C-alpha positions in Angstrom: 12.8 -9.1 -15.8 13.1 -10.8 -12.4 16.4 -9.1 -11.8 14.7 -5.7 -12.2 12.0 -6.7 -9.7 14.3 -7.7 -6.9 15.2 -4.2 -5.6 11.6 -3.2 -6.1 10.4 -6.2 -4.2 12.7 -5.3 -1.3 11.3 -1.7 -1.2 7.7 -3.0 -1.3 8.4 -5.6 1.3 9.7 -2.9 3.7 6.4 -0.9 3.1 4.2 -4.0 3.6 6.1 -6.1 6.2 3.1 -8.1 7.3 2.3 -9.4 3.9 3.7 -12.8 2.8 6.6 -12.7 0.4 4.9 -15.0 -2.1 1.8 -12.8 -2.1 3.8 -9.7 -2.8 5.8 -11.4 -5.6 2.6 -12.8 -7.2 1.0 -9.3 -7.2 4.2 -7.8 -8.6 4.4 -10.3 -11.5 0.7 -10.2 -12.5 1.0 -6.7 -14.1 3.1 -5.8 -17.2 6.2 -3.8 -16.2 5.3 -0.4 -17.7 4.8 3.2 -16.7 1.9 2.6 -14.3 3.2 -0.7 -12.9 4.1 0.7 -9.5 0.7 2.4 -9.0 -1.2 -0.8 -9.8 1.0 -3.0 -7.6 0.8 -0.6 -4.6 -3.0 -0.1 -5.0 -3.5 -3.9 -5.1 -1.3 -4.4 -2.0 -3.1 -1.7 -0.1 -6.4 -3.3 -1.0 -5.2 -6.7 0.2 -3.7 -5.4 3.4 -6.8 -3.5 4.3 -5.0 -0.2 4.6 -6.9 2.9 3.9 -5.8 6.4 3.0 -5.7 9.4 5.4 -8.3 11.0 3.1 -10.6 8.0 3.5 -10.2 8.2 7.3 -11.0 11.9 7.4 -14.1 11.3 5.3 -15.5 9.1 8.1 -14.3 11.4 10.9 -17.0 12.2 13.6 -17.2 15.4 15.6 -15.6 13.6 18.6 -12.8 12.3 16.3 -12.1 15.8 15.1 -11.9 17.2 18.6 -9.5 14.5 19.6 -7.3 14.9 16.5 -7.2 18.7 17.0 -6.3 18.3 20.7 -3.4 16.0 19.7 -2.0 18.3 17.0 
């Protein structure tokens, strides 16, 4: 199974370059390798890294933020 995870680890590491390799590997190996494995791993890493989705950011957008965003677009 570890051989299957190595290319996936490299892809995930490139998406989360600031996270420690051991942390990524421990998250990757804590879930069973099945159809929803990637979703659970990425969700967990997003939570750990403190990243939020664009939708989440938009939900907290103020009127001033909206004006700035529209001016930049």
